[in-house]
N, C-alpha and C positions, 0 to 999 in steps of 0.2 A: 504494500500500500504506500502511496506517495506521502511524503512528509508534509506537515503544514508549512506554509510559506513563511519562513523566518530568515530569509536571505534575499537581499535586493540590490539592484544596481544603483549606485549613488551618482556616478558620473562616467563619461567616456572621454578620453583625451585622444584626439586624432593627431596624426603625424605624417610626415613624408617618408619615414623609415619605420620598419617594424619595431625597433627598439623604442621609438617615441610613442607608440600606440599603447594606451593603458585602459583597462576597464576596472573601475574601483567599485567593489561590492562591500556591503556591511551585513553582518549577522545581527538580526533583530531579536534573536533568541539563540540558545545553545543548539547547534546543528551539526550534522555530518553532511558534507557536500556531495556524497555519493548519490547519484540519481539526478544531479543538476547538470545542465548544459547551457552554454552561451552560444547563440546563433546570430548571424546577421541576416537582415531582410534587405535584399537589394531590389532595385527598380530598373525597368528597361527605359529606353529613350522616350517612351510615352508616359512615364511616371507610374506604370502598373507594376505590381509586385512580380518579381521574377525569381525563379529558383536557380537561375544560372549563376555559377560561381559562388554558391552558398558555402559558408564556412561554419564549422561547428567545433566548439571546444567542450569536451566532456570532462567535468571535474573529477579528480581522483577522490577517493575516500579520505576526508580530512575533517578532523574535529575542530570546530570553530566555536568559540564562546561568544555570548551576546556582547555586542559592541565592538568586536574585533573586525578588522578589515582584511579582505582578500583582494590582491591586486593581480590581474591577469595582463601580462605583457605579450604582445603579438610575436615578438622575436623568439629566437632560441635562447635557452639559458638553463640554469640549475634551479629548480623549484625548491622551496623550503622557507623556513622562517627567516625574516630579515628585520634589522633595526634601522629605521630611518634616522636622518640627521637630528630630528627633533626628539629622538628617543622612543618614538612610537614603534611597537612591534607589529609587523604585518605578516600575512601568509602570502608569499610571492609565488606565482605560478606562471609558467611560460607556455604559450600556444605552440611554439616550435616552428613558426613560419618564416620563410625567407622573403615573403612578400607581405605588403600591407593588407589588412583585412577591410578596413574602412575606406570608402571613396574619398579622394582628396577634396571634392567639392561638397562633402557632407551629404545629408539626406538619408543615409542608411539608418536602420533601426537596430540597436543592440537589444536582444530579447533573452531573458533568463527563463529557461523552462525547467520543469521538474517532471521527470518521467519514471515509469516503471517498465521494466522489460516484461513483455507478455509471453513471447515465444521466439525461438530461433531455430533455424535449420542450416546445416552445412550445404553449400551449393556444390553440386557434383561437377566434374569436368565435362567438357563438351565431348560427345561421342564422335569419334573420327569416322568419316565416311570411307568405305572401302572402294577402291576403284582406281 
């Protein structure tokens, strides 16, 4: 069963390089981030929602206490606890992308979803045709 929503996006910082792009989230209650994902909603040239080039970041299982922040950086890096210059401790996570996720001209929507796996099947190989 999905958890109650006790985790929310506070802000998105756009950038021209993956290392500059950040999504800052805050736990509004004690939570485990397993089952959460961050996705972008992109739009085509007519302004309609498009599934093209959709990106998804699936959160690892991480215990976060109420009031703590989680910062997801688009770039590659080593995830783990970090202490900011102001002394605040955060949970730093890295998307692992060589490319930016958010459009330079803005307009994307960062969406936090909470999901439950229902079912899965292994996809078989394609049967080779004889001949």
